[in-house]
N, C-alpha and C positions, 0 to 999 in steps of 0.2 A: 347712516351706517359708517362705521369707522373702518378704514382700511388698515389691516395689520399684516405684516410679512411674517409668515410662520417659518421659523428656522428649525434645523434638525435638533438643536438643543431644546427648543420649546416642545417639540413633539416627544422627545425623550422624557421630559418632565411630566407631560400629560400621561404618557404610557406608564410611568412609574408611580402615579398617584395612588396612595394607599389609604389616605384618611380624608375626611371631609366634614362639612357642616351642613345641616338642614335647619334653616331658620324660618319660622313663620311669624308673620306680623299682622296685627289687626289694626286697621286705620280707624281713627276717630271719625264719627259721623261728620260728613262734610269735608273731610280731609283726604278722601280717597285719591283724587287726582294729584294733590300735592305729594302724597307718598309715592305714587307712581312716578312722578317727575323726579323726586329725590332718588329713587332707585335707578332710573335711567341715567341720571347725572353721575351716580356713584361709579358707573363703569369706568370713567376716566381715572378715578382714584385707584381702582383695583388693578388697572393696567400697569400702574407704577410699582406694584408689589411683586418682588422677584420670587417669593415663595408660594404664590397662588397659581395653580395650574389651570383651573377652569373656574368660571364664576357665572352663574345664571340668576337673573332676577325675574320673577314671574308673578302673575296674578292668578289667584285661585278662584275668586268670585268678586263681587262688587266691593267688598271691604277687606278681604284677606289676600295677603301677598306672601311671597316667599323668596328665599335666597338659597341656592344650592351651590356649594363650591368645593373644590378638591385641592389637595396639597400632596407633594411627594413625601412629606414627613411631618411629624408632630410639631417641629419647630416652626414650619411654615404656617400651620394652623394657628398656633399660639401668636405668631407675629400678626396674622390677619385679625385675630380677635382684639389685638391691641392697636390695630392700624387706623388709617384715616377714615375708612367707612364706618367702623364701629364708633369712633370718636364723634364723627359728624352725626350719626344716628342718635347717639347718646345725648348730644346737645339739643336735638330737636324732638326727642322721644315724647316729652310731655305735651308738645304741640301737635304731633302727628299721630301718635299711637294711643289706642284705647286701653291697652294693657302692655305689660312687659313682653319683649320678644321671647318666643320659645326657641332656645338654641340647643340643638341636639347634635353632639359629635357622632359621626358615622364612620364605619370602616368600609372602604371600597372593596367589593368582592370581585366584580367583573364589569366590563364596559366594552362598547364597540365603537 
């Protein structure tokens, strides 16, 4: 578990998040644990992104995984799509993924 100090600026950014991404990933057979490890390690890269408000990596079933993240504005979303996680995943996609990621832009309507 990573210890993070939450500042009022960080809370303001989360509260103002208006756009997001829903990404689904299908692991190649036998690469499920490697993809899980990749996603867990990617958290360190996302923490460095000033335009990303929230980021979740999750497992749907044995071979399907997902990422859900939010941003205060479109510029943050586009920066994330061109950021270190996307670059690192692109570099390992042929090795880890059974097919191209499904990337769906979303509009944040409500949250608690």
